[in-house]
Backbone as JSON, one array per atom type, in Angstrom:
{
  "sequence": "MYDKSQATGIFTAAQSGLQSSLQYLFTTNKDGVDRTTLNNAIYNNTTGTNTSFFQMINNQFATLDKNNDGVLSADEANQMVTDVSSGLTRDQVLQMRASGAIDEELANKIVANFSKMDTNGDGRVSEAEINAYCLDEDVKGKQDEQTKLTIKNMSLYYDVDTDDDVKES",
  "N": [[17.78, 3.27, -28.07], [18.2, 4.58, -24.38], [16.34, 6.16, -21.98], [16.19, 8.56, -20.0], [14.1, 9.45, -18.34], [12.6, 7.48, -18.72], [12.8, 6.26, -15.96], [12.87, 8.21, -14.38], [10.08, 8.54, -14.18], [9.02, 5.99, -13.38], [9.53, 6.75, -10.65], [7.81, 8.43, -10.1], [5.77, 7.62, -10.7], [5.35, 6.07, -8.44], [5.37, 7.65, -6.13], [3.86, 9.03, -6.36], [1.52, 7.37, -6.7], [1.47, 6.14, -4.14], [0.91, 8.38, -2.92], [-1.67, 9.62, -3.07], [-2.27, 7.22, -2.46], [-2.64, 7.05, 0.22], [-3.69, 9.44, 1.17], [-5.99, 9.18, 0.67], [-7.18, 6.28, 2.33], [-6.14, 8.29, 5.06], [-7.76, 10.03, 4.6], [-10.2, 9.52, 5.45], [-10.02, 7.92, 7.84], [-8.15, 9.7, 10.41], [-6.67, 9.38, 12.92], [-4.76, 7.24, 12.38], [-4.17, 4.4, 10.65], [-5.01, 0.9, 10.78], [-4.58, -2.18, 9.9], [-6.82, -3.84, 8.98], [-8.23, -2.16, 7.85], [-6.67, -1.19, 6.1], [-7.53, -3.94, 4.79], [-9.14, -3.57, 4.17], [-9.58, -1.69, 2.12], [-7.7, -2.48, -0.17], [-9.83, -5.11, -0.37], [-11.54, -3.55, -1.48], [-12.04, -1.69, -3.5], [-12.62, 0.81, -4.27], [-12.14, 3.08, -5.25], [-10.63, 3.97, -7.08], [-7.82, 4.03, -7.12], [-4.97, 2.63, -7.89], [-4.7, -0.66, -6.59], [-2.43, -1.91, -6.22], [-0.78, -0.16, -4.7], [-1.66, 0.16, -2.67], [-1.4, -2.82, -1.22], [1.36, -2.15, -1.3], [1.87, -0.9, 1.14], [0.63, -2.19, 2.74], [2.22, -4.7, 2.68], [4.88, -3.38, 3.51], [4.04, -2.83, 6.18], [4.39, -3.51, 9.18], [6.98, -2.81, 9.25], [6.53, -0.97, 8.51], [5.54, 0.44, 11.06], [6.54, 2.25, 13.01], [6.63, 2.66, 16.26], [5.38, 0.25, 16.39], [2.28, -0.03, 17.26], [0.66, -1.21, 16.16], [-1.13, 0.37, 14.34], [-0.92, 2.68, 11.49], [0.4, 5.51, 12.01], [-0.12, 9.08, 10.03], [2.54, 10.34, 9.69], [3.95, 8.35, 10.3], [2.71, 6.39, 7.54], [3.48, 8.01, 5.54], [6.63, 8.52, 5.68], [7.28, 6.22, 4.08], [7.01, 7.57, 1.11], [9.08, 8.97, 1.5], [11.17, 7.3, 1.69], [11.06, 5.75, -0.93], [11.14, 7.96, -2.95], [13.95, 7.55, -2.38], [15.05, 5.8, -3.57], [14.19, 1.91, -4.63], [12.39, -1.13, -3.37], [13.66, -4.43, -4.39], [11.19, -5.99, -4.5], [9.28, -4.01, -4.28], [9.37, -3.22, -6.81], [8.32, -4.88, -8.4], [5.95, -5.6, -7.42], [4.77, -3.06, -8.71], [5.6, -3.29, -11.02], [3.55, -5.42, -11.65], [1.12, -4.31, -11.5], [0.45, -2.86, -13.49], [1.69, -0.21, -12.97], [3.92, 0.69, -14.04], [6.62, 0.74, -16.61], [6.68, -1.92, -17.99], [8.99, -3.36, -19.73], [11.01, -2.29, -18.58], [10.96, -2.11, -15.69], [11.34, -5.19, -15.79], [14.33, -5.51, -16.42], [15.57, -4.04, -14.48], [14.76, -5.98, -12.17], [16.04, -8.34, -13.58], [18.39, -7.35, -13.03], [18.89, -6.19, -10.54], [21.0, -6.07, -8.24], [23.35, -5.68, -9.62], [22.97, -3.07, -10.53], [22.46, -2.17, -8.19], [24.67, -0.45, -6.69], [25.41, 0.78, -4.17], [23.82, -1.35, -2.57], [22.71, -1.34, -0.46], [20.25, -2.23, -0.92], [18.31, -0.45, -2.24], [16.85, 0.47, -5.57], [18.16, 3.43, -7.21], [17.3, 6.51, -8.79], [19.2, 7.46, -9.6], [20.62, 4.84, -9.8], [19.68, 3.78, -11.69], [19.88, 4.59, -14.08], [22.14, 4.79, -14.32], [23.64, 2.4, -14.5], [21.41, 1.77, -17.43], [22.32, 3.37, -19.39], [25.33, 3.09, -19.49], [24.98, 0.19, -20.07], [24.09, 0.73, -22.4], [26.39, 2.47, -23.86], [28.29, -0.22, -23.94], [26.63, -1.16, -25.78], [26.57, 0.26, -27.7], [29.89, 0.54, -28.6], [30.09, -2.25, -28.92], [29.25, -2.59, -31.4], [30.53, -1.1, -33.34], [32.77, -2.29, -32.92], [32.12, -4.3, -34.45], [31.8, -3.58, -37.05], [34.44, -2.17, -37.28], [35.42, -4.76, -37.48], [34.16, -5.38, -40.04], [34.77, -3.53, -41.9], [37.14, -3.8, -42.35], [37.76, -6.33, -43.35], [36.95, -5.66, -45.48], [38.97, -4.07, -46.72], [40.86, -6.36, -46.48], [40.12, -8.03, -48.1], [38.34, -9.94, -46.92], [36.11, -12.25, -46.13], [34.0, -11.65, -44.33], [31.49, -13.94, -43.03], [33.28, -16.28, -44.19], [36.1, -17.84, -44.93], [39.14, -16.87, -45.84], [39.1, -15.5, -48.81], [39.51, -16.49, -52.58], [41.94, -15.04, -54.87]],
  "CA": [[18.94, 4.29, -26.89], [17.79, 4.32, -23.1], [15.96, 7.7, -22.24], [16.22, 8.61, -18.48], [12.52, 10.32, -18.63], [11.64, 6.33, -17.48], [13.84, 6.3, -14.67], [11.79, 9.36, -13.48], [8.58, 7.79, -14.53], [8.82, 5.11, -12.42], [9.64, 6.81, -9.63], [6.74, 10.03, -9.97], [4.35, 6.69, -10.25], [5.29, 5.39, -7.13], [5.45, 8.75, -5.18], [1.77, 10.04, -6.5], [0.42, 6.1, -6.42], [1.62, 6.18, -2.67], [0.45, 9.86, -1.85], [-3.16, 9.53, -3.18], [-3.32, 5.77, -1.65], [-2.03, 7.33, 1.65], [-4.23, 10.5, 1.18], [-7.32, 8.7, 0.5], [-6.34, 5.54, 3.86], [-6.6, 8.86, 5.99], [-8.97, 11.2, 4.92], [-11.67, 8.37, 6.22], [-9.31, 7.57, 9.24], [-7.08, 10.56, 10.67], [-6.31, 8.68, 13.97], [-4.15, 6.0, 11.85], [-4.95, 3.29, 9.83], [-4.86, -0.34, 10.98], [-4.29, -3.92, 9.14], [-7.88, -3.72, 8.53], [-8.84, -0.31, 7.13], [-6.0, -1.65, 5.18], [-7.47, -4.66, 4.11], [-10.64, -2.92, 3.62], [-9.11, -1.1, 1.1], [-7.39, -3.08, -0.67], [-10.48, -5.91, -1.49], [-13.37, -3.05, -1.26], [-11.32, -0.43, -3.9], [-14.3, 1.84, -5.11], [-11.97, 4.77, -5.89], [-9.88, 3.9, -8.47], [-6.94, 3.95, -6.92], [-4.02, 1.33, -8.09], [-4.03, -1.57, -5.04], [-0.83, -2.13, -5.66], [-0.41, 1.13, -3.48], [-2.13, -0.46, -0.65], [-0.9, -3.51, -1.1], [2.44, -2.49, -0.86], [1.75, 0.01, 2.71], [0.23, -3.71, 3.5], [2.76, -5.24, 2.97], [5.62, -2.98, 4.75], [3.08, -2.21, 7.77], [4.84, -3.63, 9.95], [8.09, -2.0, 9.27], [6.43, 1.33, 8.58], [4.67, 0.72, 12.31], [7.41, 1.83, 14.09], [6.26, 2.18, 17.95], [4.26, -1.27, 17.29], [1.11, 0.27, 17.76], [-0.69, -1.57, 15.17], [-1.5, 1.93, 13.55], [0.1, 3.45, 11.01], [0.14, 7.17, 11.97], [0.42, 9.66, 8.83], [3.63, 10.25, 9.7], [5.08, 7.31, 10.09], [3.24, 5.81, 5.97], [4.34, 9.61, 5.26], [7.9, 8.06, 5.57], [6.84, 5.37, 2.68], [6.97, 7.98, 0.57], [10.02, 9.85, 1.62], [11.96, 6.31, 1.6], [10.28, 5.7, -2.25], [12.12, 8.4, -3.49], [15.6, 7.67, -2.73], [14.71, 4.11, -4.15], [12.65, 1.25, -4.75], [13.4, -2.45, -3.71], [13.14, -5.57, -5.81], [9.63, -6.17, -4.08], [8.64, -2.71, -4.9], [9.33, -3.09, -8.31], [7.97, -6.47, -8.82], [4.42, -5.18, -7.16], [4.36, -2.19, -9.34], [4.96, -4.21, -12.4], [1.99, -6.63, -11.77], [-0.02, -3.8, -11.25], [0.88, -2.11, -14.71], [2.17, 0.89, -12.65], [5.45, 1.12, -14.53], [7.07, -0.43, -17.55], [6.72, -3.48, -17.67], [10.47, -3.7, -19.69], [12.13, -1.38, -17.48], [10.94, -3.11, -14.43], [12.03, -6.48, -16.38], [15.2, -5.02, -16.58], [15.33, -3.69, -13.14], [14.32, -6.95, -11.25], [16.88, -9.1, -13.78], [19.8, -6.82, -13.06], [19.31, -5.61, -9.57], [21.91, -6.61, -7.61], [24.15, -4.85, -10.36], [22.49, -1.57, -10.44], [22.44, -1.52, -6.6], [26.05, 0.19, -6.27], [26.08, 1.32, -2.94], [24.49, -2.33, -1.87], [21.66, -0.67, 0.51], [18.67, -3.42, -1.07], [17.63, -0.43, -3.15], [17.98, 1.29, -6.44], [17.86, 4.69, -7.03], [16.83, 6.75, -9.7], [20.36, 7.79, -10.32], [21.4, 4.01, -10.29], [19.44, 2.93, -13.18], [19.9, 5.57, -15.32], [23.91, 4.6, -14.8], [23.4, 1.19, -15.03], [21.27, 1.64, -18.53], [23.6, 4.47, -19.97], [26.44, 1.72, -19.74], [24.8, -0.76, -20.94], [24.36, 1.74, -23.93], [27.23, 2.95, -24.21], [28.85, -0.71, -24.28], [26.7, -1.87, -27.13], [27.55, 1.26, -29.0], [31.09, -0.35, -28.15], [30.71, -3.7, -29.73], [28.36, -2.68, -32.73], [31.58, -0.28, -33.58], [34.11, -3.37, -32.85], [31.44, -5.1, -35.72], [31.9, -2.2, -38.15], [35.87, -1.97, -37.22], [35.98, -6.36, -37.99], [33.9, -5.89, -41.63], [35.6, -2.74, -42.72], [38.94, -4.25, -42.09], [37.59, -6.97, -44.02], [36.55, -5.45, -47.26], [39.94, -3.72, -47.23], [41.78, -7.42, -46.52], [39.47, -8.93, -49.47], [38.3, -11.16, -46.48], [34.34, -12.15, -46.07], [33.82, -12.12, -42.33], [30.94, -15.26, -42.87], [33.59, -17.74, -44.77], [37.74, -18.2, -44.92], [39.64, -15.74, -46.85], [38.22, -15.0, -50.1], [40.15, -16.33, -53.18], [41.65, -14.29, -56.39]],
  "C": [[18.03, 4.5, -25.42], [17.17, 5.72, -23.07], [15.57, 7.94, -20.57], [15.0, 8.62, -18.01], [11.7, 8.3, -17.9], [12.07, 5.66, -16.65], [12.87, 7.21, -13.65], [10.48, 9.06, -13.78], [8.36, 6.87, -13.44], [9.08, 5.62, -11.02], [8.5, 7.88, -9.08], [5.87, 8.87, -9.57], [4.07, 6.38, -9.21], [5.14, 6.5, -5.9], [3.96, 9.18, -5.56], [1.3, 8.55, -6.38], [0.49, 6.54, -4.74], [1.01, 7.12, -2.66], [-1.16, 9.79, -2.2], [-3.66, 7.74, -2.71], [-3.38, 6.28, 0.11], [-3.52, 8.57, 2.03], [-6.21, 9.78, 1.49], [-7.75, 7.96, 1.75], [-6.67, 6.97, 4.64], [-6.93, 10.77, 6.2], [-10.71, 10.41, 5.72], [-10.92, 8.48, 7.52], [-7.79, 8.54, 9.83], [-6.31, 10.47, 11.81], [-5.03, 7.77, 13.5], [-4.85, 4.94, 10.91], [-4.14, 1.3, 10.15], [-4.21, -1.27, 9.36], [-5.77, -4.41, 8.31], [-8.8, -2.96, 7.78], [-8.15, -0.34, 5.7], [-6.51, -2.26, 4.07], [-8.94, -4.52, 3.24], [-10.61, -2.36, 2.22], [-8.73, -1.37, -0.17], [-8.29, -3.93, -1.71], [-11.95, -5.19, -1.39], [-12.9, -1.87, -2.31], [-12.44, -0.08, -4.54], [-13.71, 3.06, -5.24], [-11.15, 4.94, -6.71], [-9.0, 4.03, -8.35], [-5.74, 2.34, -6.83], [-4.21, 0.54, -6.07], [-3.18, -1.48, -4.94], [-0.3, -1.47, -4.48], [-0.35, 0.49, -2.28], [-1.23, -1.25, -0.73], [0.74, -3.22, -0.6], [2.89, -1.43, 0.97], [1.71, -1.96, 2.77], [1.42, -4.59, 3.86], [4.57, -5.05, 3.89], [5.14, -2.39, 5.7], [3.97, -2.42, 8.63], [6.82, -2.68, 10.49], [7.36, -0.47, 9.22], [5.88, 1.57, 10.46], [5.29, 1.13, 13.11], [7.29, 2.03, 15.62], [5.18, 0.84, 17.71], [3.2, -1.12, 17.54], [0.28, -0.49, 17.15], [-1.57, -1.16, 14.82], [-1.03, 2.05, 12.93], [-0.24, 4.99, 11.17], [0.6, 8.14, 10.09], [2.01, 10.33, 8.98], [4.77, 9.19, 9.75], [4.77, 6.28, 7.99], [3.92, 7.5, 5.38], [5.55, 8.98, 4.87], [8.7, 6.91, 4.37], [7.41, 6.03, 1.78], [8.65, 7.97, 0.47], [11.3, 8.22, 1.27], [11.58, 5.65, -0.54], [11.46, 6.6, -2.96], [14.21, 8.85, -3.42], [16.14, 6.14, -3.5], [13.92, 3.04, -3.49], [13.9, -0.46, -4.71], [13.02, -3.33, -4.7], [11.76, -5.59, -5.78], [8.84, -5.48, -5.04], [8.38, -2.74, -6.17], [8.58, -3.94, -8.88], [6.4, -6.02, -8.55], [4.06, -3.73, -8.2], [4.09, -2.32, -11.08], [4.36, -4.88, -12.65], [1.18, -5.99, -11.73], [-0.23, -2.61, -12.44], [1.64, -0.76, -14.17], [2.8, 1.28, -13.92], [5.33, 0.42, -15.73], [7.3, -1.03, -17.15], [8.39, -3.98, -18.17], [11.72, -3.06, -19.06], [12.05, -1.87, -16.39], [11.65, -4.21, -14.73], [13.6, -6.54, -15.62], [15.9, -4.89, -15.41], [15.72, -4.85, -12.12], [15.76, -7.82, -12.01], [17.87, -8.51, -13.64], [19.76, -5.89, -11.44], [20.61, -5.55, -8.76], [23.45, -6.32, -8.29], [23.68, -3.41, -10.37], [22.18, -0.86, -9.01], [23.92, -1.16, -6.0], [26.44, -0.45, -4.99], [25.2, -0.16, -1.65], [23.17, -2.39, -0.36], [19.71, -1.57, -0.09], [17.34, -2.3, -1.47], [17.97, 0.57, -4.33], [17.27, 2.95, -6.84], [17.71, 5.02, -8.2], [18.64, 6.79, -10.57], [21.17, 6.03, -10.46], [21.22, 2.86, -11.68], [19.23, 3.36, -13.78], [21.68, 5.36, -14.91], [23.9, 3.46, -15.5], [22.86, 1.01, -16.56], [21.88, 2.34, -19.37], [24.94, 3.1, -19.92], [25.95, 0.49, -20.0], [24.24, -0.26, -22.11], [25.69, 1.86, -24.69], [28.27, 1.17, -24.79], [28.07, -1.37, -25.04], [26.6, -1.37, -28.31], [29.12, 0.87, -29.44], [31.29, -1.64, -29.19], [29.2, -3.65, -31.39], [29.52, -1.81, -33.55], [32.59, -0.91, -33.87], [33.32, -3.78, -33.85], [32.05, -3.91, -37.02], [33.29, -1.9, -38.49], [36.04, -3.69, -38.07], [35.52, -6.0, -39.7], [33.86, -4.94, -41.81], [37.38, -3.23, -43.03], [39.11, -5.86, -43.05], [37.31, -7.28, -45.03], [37.97, -5.0, -47.41], [40.56, -5.25, -47.47], [41.24, -8.25, -47.88], [39.19, -10.58, -48.47], [36.94, -10.93, -46.47], [34.69, -13.08, -44.58], [33.14, -13.63, -42.14], [32.1, -16.19, -43.01], [34.97, -17.03, -44.34], [37.51, -16.83, -45.93], [39.29, -16.28, -48.3], [39.61, -15.39, -51.25], [40.5, -15.86, -54.15], [41.48, -14.85, -57.27]]
}
């Protein structure tokens, strides 16, 4: 049975990881973070921070740098945390799965069914979309189980073996 806390865990992990990465970056770079600083954080990480979050920031650097000055301000970078709370892109899920930051089984399900989960077509899956998809899958699974049980019980009633043809009396 699907546990809704799994989806919550993904978003909590993403927000927490991004916030701690950004806090580290902006503690020593109050005027902003350029790509060199970000790459140094990725390759010389001594903070114990999961590098996948630095990589997520790096991969989306051009999108985050709204004024195109080559430097991420704290406001620009924090926008990513806000965006993550409304949904994750397929690439973000892949990056988090690769780093072990999120549950691999659920991440695989999200990646494999991303377009089905993204019901509003915004290129992101929200916690609600993940929950709705997984709960719907659970319901379909239970309906299939019920159908099999009904067929088996009817077969017993009519003295029919469900694995073979009709039994002879």
